[in-house]
BASESE-75690 format. One record per residue (C-alpha): x, y, z. Coordinates in steps of 0.5 Angstrom, whole numbers. Each point is the difference from the previous one (the first is absolute). Layout:
BASESE-75690
@x:X, y:Y, z:Z
...
***
This chain:
BASESE-75690
@x:8, y:-32, z:-1
@x:-6, y:5, z:-2
@x:1, y:2, z:-7
@x:-4, y:6, z:-4
@x:-6, y:-2, z:-3
@x:-1, y:1, z:-7
@x:-8, y:1, z:-2
@x:-2, y:-4, z:-7
@x:-5, y:4, z:-4
@x:-3, y:-5, z:-6
@x:-6, y:-4, z:-2
@x:-2, y:-6, z:3
@x:-2, y:-7, z:-3
@x:0, y:0, z:-8
@x:-1, y:6, z:-4
@x:0, y:1, z:-7
@x:5, y:4, z:-3
@x:0, y:5, z:-6
@x:2, y:-6, z:-5
@x:-6, y:-4, z:2
@x:5, y:-5, z:4
@x:-2, y:-2, z:7
@x:5, y:2, z:5
@x:1, y:-4, z:7
@x:1, y:6, z:5
@x:1, y:-5, z:6
@x:5, y:-4, z:-4
@x:4, y:7, z:-2
@x:0, y:2, z:8
@x:2, y:-7, z:2
@x:5, y:-2, z:-5
@x:3, y:7, z:-1
@x:-2, y:6, z:4
@x:0, y:-3, z:7
@x:6, y:-4, z:-1
@x:4, y:6, z:-2
@x:-2, y:4, z:5
@x:2, y:-5, z:6
@x:7, y:0, z:-4
@x:1, y:7, z:0
@x:-1, y:0, z:8
@x:-7, y:2, z:0
@x:-7, y:-3, z:2
@x:-5, y:0, z:-5
@x:-7, y:2, z:2
@x:-6, y:-1, z:-5
@x:-7, y:4, z:1
@x:-4, y:-6, z:1
@x:5, y:-4, z:5
@x:-3, y:5, z:5
@x:-6, y:2, z:-2
@x:-6, y:-4, z:0
@x:-7, y:2, z:-3
@x:3, y:4, z:-6
@x:4, y:6, z:0
@x:-1, y:4, z:6
@x:3, y:7, z:-2
@x:3, y:3, z:7
@x:4, y:-6, z:1
@x:2, y:0, z:-8
@x:2, y:8, z:1
@x:4, y:-2, z:6
@x:4, y:-5, z:-3
@x:1, y:4, z:-6
@x:3, y:6, z:4
@x:3, y:-4, z:6
@x:4, y:-6, z:-4
@x:7, y:2, z:-2
@x:0, y:-3, z:-6
@x:-5, y:-2, z:-6
@x:-1, y:-4, z:-6
@x:-5, y:1, z:-5
@x:-2, y:-4, z:-6
@x:-3, y:4, z:-5
@x:-2, y:-6, z:-5
@x:-7, y:1, z:-2
@x:-1, y:7, z:2
@x:-4, y:-2, z:6
@x:-4, y:6, z:2
@x:1, y:-1, z:8
@x:8, y:-1, z:-1
@x:1, y:6, z:-4
@x:-4, y:4, z:5
@x:4, y:-3, z:6
@x:6, y:2, z:-4
@x:-2, y:7, z:0
@x:-1, y:0, z:7
@x:7, y:-3, z:1
@x:3, y:5, z:-5
@x:-3, y:6, z:4
@x:3, y:-2, z:7
@x:6, y:-4, z:-2
@x:6, y:3, z:-4
@x:4, y:-6, z:0
@x:0, y:-8, z:1
@x:-6, y:-2, z:-5
@x:2, y:-5, z:-5
@x:-4, y:-1, z:-7
@x:-1, y:-6, z:-4
@x:-5, y:-3, z:-5
@x:-1, y:-6, z:-5
@x:4, y:0, z:-6
@x:-4, y:-1, z:-7
@x:-7, y:2, z:4
@x:-1, y:7, z:-3
@x:3, y:7, z:1
@x:0, y:3, z:6
@x:-5, y:6, z:0
@x:3, y:7, z:-2
@x:1, y:3, z:7
@x:4, y:-6, z:3
@x:4, y:-1, z:-6
@x:6, y:4, z:1
@x:1, y:-3, z:7
@x:5, y:-5, z:1
@x:-4, y:-7, z:0
@x:3, y:-7, z:0
@x:-3, y:-5, z:-5
@x:-1, y:-7, z:2
@x:-1, y:-6, z:-5
@x:-6, y:-4, z:0
@x:-1, y:-7, z:-3
@x:-6, y:-2, z:-4
@x:-4, y:-2, z:6
@x:1, y:7, z:3
@x:5, y:-2, z:5
@x:7, y:2, z:1
@x:4, y:-3, z:-5
@x:7, y:3, z:2
@x:0, y:0, z:7
@x:7, y:0, z:2
@x:2, y:6, z:-5
@x:-6, y:4, z:2
@x:0, y:-1, z:8
@x:7, y:1, z:0
@x:-1, y:7, z:-4
@x:-5, y:2, z:5
@x:4, y:-2, z:6
@x:6, y:5, z:-3
@x:-5, y:5, z:-1
@x:-3, y:0, z:7
@x:8, y:0, z:3
@x:1, y:6, z:-5
@x:-6, y:3, z:3
@x:3, y:-1, z:7
@x:6, y:3, z:-1
@x:-1, y:6, z:-5
@x:-3, y:6, z:1
@x:-3, y:1, z:-7
@x:-7, y:2, z:0
@x:-5, y:-4, z:-3
@x:-6, y:4, z:1
@x:-2, y:4, z:-6
@x:-3, y:5, z:5
@x:6, y:1, z:4
@x:5, y:0, z:-7
@x:-4, y:5, z:-3
@x:-3, y:5, z:5
@x:6, y:3, z:4
@x:0, y:0, z:7
@x:-7, y:-4, z:1
@x:-2, y:-1, z:5
@x:2, y:6, z:4
@x:-1, y:-4, z:7
@x:3, y:1, z:6
@x:2, y:-8, z:2
@x:-1, y:0, z:7
@x:3, y:-4, z:6
@x:-3, y:-4, z:5
@x:-1, y:5, z:5
@x:-4, y:5, z:-4
@x:-5, y:-6, z:-3
@x:-6, y:2, z:4
@x:1, y:7, z:-2
@x:-1, y:-2, z:-7
@x:-4, y:-6, z:-1
@x:-8, y:1, z:-1
@x:-5, y:-4, z:3
@x:-6, y:0, z:5
@x:1, y:6, z:4
@x:-4, y:-3, z:6
@x:5, y:-7, z:0
@x:6, y:5, z:-1
@x:-2, y:3, z:7
@x:-2, y:-6, z:3
@x:7, y:-3, z:-1
@x:3, y:6, z:3
@x:-4, y:0, z:6
@x:1, y:-7, z:1
@x:8, y:1, z:-1
@x:-1, y:5, z:6
@x:-4, y:-5, z:4
@x:6, y:-6, z:-1
@x:1, y:-7, z:-3
@x:-7, y:-3, z:2
@x:-4, y:6, z:-3
@x:4, y:-1, z:-6
@x:-2, y:-8, z:0
@x:-7, y:1, z:1
@x:0, y:5, z:-6
@x:3, y:-5, z:-4
@x:-5, y:-5, z:1
@x:-5, y:5, z:-4
@x:4, y:-1, z:-6
@x:-2, y:-7, z:-2
@x:5, y:-4, z:-5
@x:6, y:4, z:0
@x:2, y:-3, z:-6
@x:-6, y:3, z:-4
@x:0, y:7, z:4
@x:2, y:7, z:-4
@x:7, y:1, z:1
@x:0, y:7, z:3
@x:-4, y:-2, z:6
@x:4, y:-7, z:1
@x:7, y:4, z:0
@x:-2, y:5, z:5
@x:-2, y:-5, z:4
@x:6, y:-3, z:-1
@x:4, y:6, z:2
@x:-5, y:1, z:6
@x:3, y:-6, z:3
@x:7, y:3, z:-1
@x:-3, y:6, z:4
@x:-1, y:-4, z:6
@x:6, y:-4, z:-1
@x:-4, y:-7, z:-1
@x:5, y:-3, z:-4
@x:-3, y:-7, z:0
@x:-6, y:3, z:-3
@x:3, y:3, z:-6
@x:4, y:-6, z:-1
@x:-7, y:-4, z:0
@x:-3, y:5, z:-4
@x:5, y:-1, z:-6
@x:-2, y:-7, z:-1
@x:-7, y:2, z:0
@x:0, y:5, z:-6
@x:-1, y:-1, z:-7
@x:7, y:-2, z:-4
@x:1, y:6, z:-4
@x:-1, y:4, z:6
@x:4, y:-4, z:5
@x:6, y:0, z:-6
@x:0, y:8, z:0
@x:7, y:3, z:2
@x:-3, y:4, z:6
@x:-4, y:-6, z:3
@x:7, y:-4, z:0
@x:4, y:5, z:3
@x:-5, y:1, z:5
@x:-1, y:-7, z:1
@x:8, y:-1, z:1
@x:-1, y:6, z:5
@x:-5, y:-4, z:4
@x:4, y:-6, z:0
@x:6, y:3, z:2
@x:-3, y:4, z:6
@x:-4, y:-7, z:2
@x:7, y:-3, z:1
@x:1, y:-4, z:-7
@x:6, y:4, z:-3
@x:2, y:-6, z:-5
@x:-7, y:0, z:-3
@x:0, y:8, z:0
@x:7, y:0, z:-3
@x:-2, y:-5, z:-6
@x:-6, y:4, z:-2
@x:4, y:6, z:-1
@x:6, y:-3, z:-3
@x:-6, y:-4, z:-5
@x:-3, y:7, z:-1
@x:7, y:3, z:-2
@x:2, y:-5, z:-5
@x:-7, y:-1, z:-3
@x:-2, y:8, z:0
@x:6, y:3, z:1
@x:3, y:5, z:5
@x:-5, y:5, z:4
@x:2, y:5, z:5
@x:-6, y:-3, z:4
@x:2, y:-8, z:-1
@x:7, y:2, z:2
@x:-2, y:4, z:6
@x:-4, y:-6, z:3
@x:6, y:-4, z:-1
@x:5, y:5, z:3
@x:-5, y:-1, z:6
@x:1, y:-7, z:0
@x:7, y:0, z:0
@x:0, y:6, z:5
@x:-4, y:-5, z:5
@x:5, y:-6, z:-1
@x:5, y:5, z:2
@x:-3, y:2, z:6
@x:-2, y:-7, z:2
@x:8, y:-2, z:-1
@x:3, y:6, z:4
@x:-5, y:-1, z:6
@x:3, y:-8, z:0
@x:7, y:2, z:0
@x:1, y:-3, z:-7
@x:4, y:6, z:-3
@x:2, y:-3, z:-7
@x:-7, y:-2, z:-2
@x:-2, y:7, z:3
@x:5, y:4, z:-4
@x:-2, y:-4, z:-7
@x:-7, y:1, z:1
@x:1, y:8, z:1
@x:4, y:0, z:-6
@x:-6, y:-4, z:-4
@x:-5, y:5, z:3
@x:4, y:6, z:-2
@x:1, y:-3, z:-7
@x:-7, y:-1, z:-1
@x:-2, y:7, z:3
@x:5, y:3, z:-5
@x:-3, y:-4, z:-6
@x:-7, y:2, z:2
@x:2, y:7, z:0
@x:4, y:-1, z:-7
@x:-6, y:-3, z:-3
@x:-4, y:6, z:1
@x:4, y:7, z:3
@x:-7, y:3, z:1
@x:-2, y:-5, z:6
@x:5, y:2, z:5
@x:-3, y:-5, z:5
@x:5, y:-5, z:-2
@x:6, y:5, z:0
@x:-1, y:3, z:7
@x:0, y:-8, z:3
@x:6, y:-1, z:-4
@x:4, y:6, z:3
@x:-3, y:-1, z:7
@x:3, y:-7, z:-1
@x:7, y:2, z:-2
@x:0, y:5, z:6
@x:0, y:-6, z:4
@x:6, y:-4, z:-3
@x:6, y:0, z:4
@x:3, y:5, z:-2
@x:-6, y:3, z:-4
@x:0, y:-1, z:-7
@x:4, y:7, z:-3
@x:-5, y:-1, z:-6
@x:-6, y:2, z:4
@x:3, y:7, z:-1
@x:-1, y:0, z:-7
@x:-7, y:-3, z:0
@x:-3, y:4, z:5
@x:-1, y:6, z:-4
@x:-3, y:-4, z:-6
@x:-5, y:-3, z:5
@x:-2, y:7, z:3
@x:-1, y:3, z:-7
@x:-4, y:-6, z:-2
@x:-5, y:1, z:6
@x:0, y:8, z:0
@x:-2, y:-1, z:-8
@x:-6, y:-4, z:2
@x:-2, y:4, z:6
@x:0, y:6, z:-5
@x:-4, y:-3, z:-5
@x:-6, y:-1, z:5
@x:-3, y:-5, z:4
@x:6, y:-3, z:4
@x:-2, y:-5, z:5
@x:3, y:-3, z:6
@x:6, y:-3, z:-3
@x:2, y:6, z:-3
@x:0, y:4, z:7
@x:3, y:-6, z:3
@x:6, y:0, z:-5
@x:1, y:8, z:1
@x:0, y:-2, z:8
@x:5, y:-5, z:-1
@x:4, y:4, z:-5
@x:0, y:6, z:6
@x:2, y:-5, z:5
@x:6, y:-3, z:-4
@x:2, y:7, z:-1
@x:-1, y:2, z:7
@x:-4, y:6, z:-2
@x:-5, y:1, z:6
@x:-4, y:5, z:-3
@x:-2, y:-3, z:-6
@x:-1, y:-7, z:4
@x:-5, y:4, z:4
@x:-4, y:2, z:-6
@x:0, y:-6, z:-3
@x:-2, y:-4, z:6
@x:-6, y:5, z:0
@x:-2, y:-2, z:-7
@x:1, y:-7, z:2
@x:-5, y:0, z:6
@x:-5, y:3, z:-4
@x:1, y:-5, z:-6
@x:-1, y:-7, z:3
@x:-5, y:-4, z:-3
@x:2, y:-7, z:3
@x:3, y:-2, z:7
@x:6, y:-4, z:-3
@x:2, y:6, z:-4
@x:3, y:4, z:6
@x:3, y:-7, z:3
@x:4, y:0, z:-6
@x:3, y:7, z:0
@x:1, y:-1, z:8
@x:4, y:-6, z:-2
@x:5, y:3, z:-5
@x:1, y:6, z:5
@x:1, y:-4, z:6
@x:6, y:-4, z:-4
@x:3, y:7, z:-2
@x:0, y:2, z:7
@x:3, y:-6, z:3
@x:5, y:-1, z:-5
@x:2, y:8, z:1
@x:0, y:-2, z:8
@x:5, y:-6, z:-1
@x:4, y:5, z:-4
@x:0, y:5, z:6
@x:-4, y:5, z:-5
@x:-6, y:1, z:3
@x:-6, y:4, z:-3
@x:-4, y:3, z:7
@x:-6, y:2, z:-4
@x:-1, y:-7, z:-4
@x:-3, y:-4, z:6
@x:-6, y:5, z:1
@x:-2, y:-1, z:-8
@x:-1, y:-7, z:1
@x:-4, y:1, z:6
@x:-5, y:5, z:-3
@x:0, y:-5, z:-6
@x:-1, y:-6, z:5
@x:-7, y:3, z:3
@x:-3, y:-1, z:-7
@x:1, y:-7, z:0
@x:-5, y:-1, z:5
@x:-7, y:0, z:-1
***
């Protein structure tokens, strides 16, 4: 089971405390911090465990930003630890737990008001009350996993900080900043196909020590050319903090499912939901896993299994929409599958206007993407509104970024059309829409 990473900010070796005692920080880490982190269901990561030859700033910043949890030992007022804590508090409102050694001096003024946990040392500078202190730290970490209380004073005191639009995977390339030349070469490679992307990957060298931005774009470039095994392989080569991020794990699950490894994909997604909480993207991909199983079971004539998977798919998509009503994508998938039930799920009539409102607000706010127009198209088809469907089709055709996007839409439209044909309720103009989208899937 892939556990969330917890980055540990603390001095190394033996260092003098303010009261003159030598503190054995390696023993503190070994006997208290690492054990407490593991007992809390997390994976400890200390700076020196992955960095040779001293502190390397770029990997350090990546760990501070990407690791979902952090523990900082403020004993001795170590300058490096305090700088790293400042960075952490600037980028993460939650999930940073503080501790310090009791009796070795007062905490500096700026951090004295923060909620820090004391631990006891013996006269030789090693932990003295191990069981009590590691359990207390474990409880703090478990609380951090469950609570939405901000622990960063920056986020506590500055309202609406930072005013940043946290983007989804599909707009990653628009927002991330790195070499314009490399970004363009990746775009060119995607146009040429899998072999071109693989050739460009060879120039990256060690993926684990490469910058996160280009590595994620390379990862998504493999997705664009439907190179699912390459996506799976690349995750294993990434640095641990990057590979553990929610976005990478979600897209790994997508690749596993497309590669025929449905059970592995389901496991990754369920672990994400358990450890990171629900999200529209995670549940949306999980819905696709169950949707694929439904289609496979239906084709094999396994009617009971098919009905069960269809219900699970609808449930996953609905939970995704409920996790973020601004994201219409899981909502439209839920409505579409509810339409396919025999008889159709009556609740779809109540859900469809909510989905329609969500996507129209997203489009009105500016910078709509392919999925917004595809959702509008599906809504029009479900509502049997030919004029709106044709208008939405035009927007879809001019917004396609990757060939697998219209493939997904075609699949949904085909399912709707076939279900209605079985009910003797055909829509004559539906098939031409699929045919127009089909033309965009051929490079």
